[in-house]
N, C-alpha and C positions, 0 to 999 in steps of 0.2 A: 218655466218655474216649477219646482217640485215642492209640495207641502207635506210635512209630516207632523203628526200629533203624537205626543208621548205622555203617558201617565207614569208618574214616579211618586209614590206615597212618601211624604216627608220632605219633599223638595222645598217646602216653605220655610224650613228652619234656616236661620241666618247663615250658619256655616255651610249648609248645602247650597244656598243661593250664591254665596261667594265662590265656592268651588265650581259650581256650574258655569258661572260667568267667566271664570279664569279658563275653563276648558273650552267653552263654546266660542269665546271671543277670538280665538286663534284660527278658527275654521274659516277659510276665505269664502266670501260671497254668501254668508249665512246671516239671515235676520231671524231673530227669535224673540218671543215674549213668554213670560211665565204667568199663568193664572194661579195665583197662590191660594185662592179660595177652593180650587178643585185639584191642585197638584198636577196640572197639565202644562206641558211645554209645547208651544206652537213654533214650528221651524219652517222657514222658507229658504230654499236654495235656488240661486239663479243659474247655476251650471250643474255639474254632476254632483251627486250626493255621495258622501262617504259610505263605505260598506256598513252593513248592519252590525257586523262584528266590532267596528270602531265605536259605535254607540254603546254596545254591550260592555266593552272594556271601560269606556269613559264613565258610565253610570255605576259600574261595579267598583271602580276606583273611588267614587263618592259614596259608596255603600247605599246606593239607591236601587230598588228593583224596577227595572225598565219594562214597560208594557206599551207596545204600539197600539194606538187607537185607530180603529177602522181598517180599511183595506190599504195595503202598501202599494204605492205606484209601481208600475211595471219596470221602470228603469232603476229601481232600487235593488242592488245586488245583495243577496244574502250570503254569498260565498259557499253555499251549500249545493253540492252537486248531487244529482240523483243518478242512479244507475239502473238501467233496465234489468229486471230479473227475468231470465228465460226459463 
């Protein structure tokens, strides 16, 4: 199981909560809950986690600024490749 915590200021607004539910409910094997007092979304994935860019697009679509809380698990792919500079 992989756990992620996301801070998104303003997620407690009713229209943002509805939009978030519509977007997250279609992700397979995801359980989530929203702490509306602190604008934090707790997510648990049973299998593989979507790429971070997927979350960035999803939250941008809802006009929410996405910030991951804590250290990201190693199996979470950022899609960002680094290149060695010689």
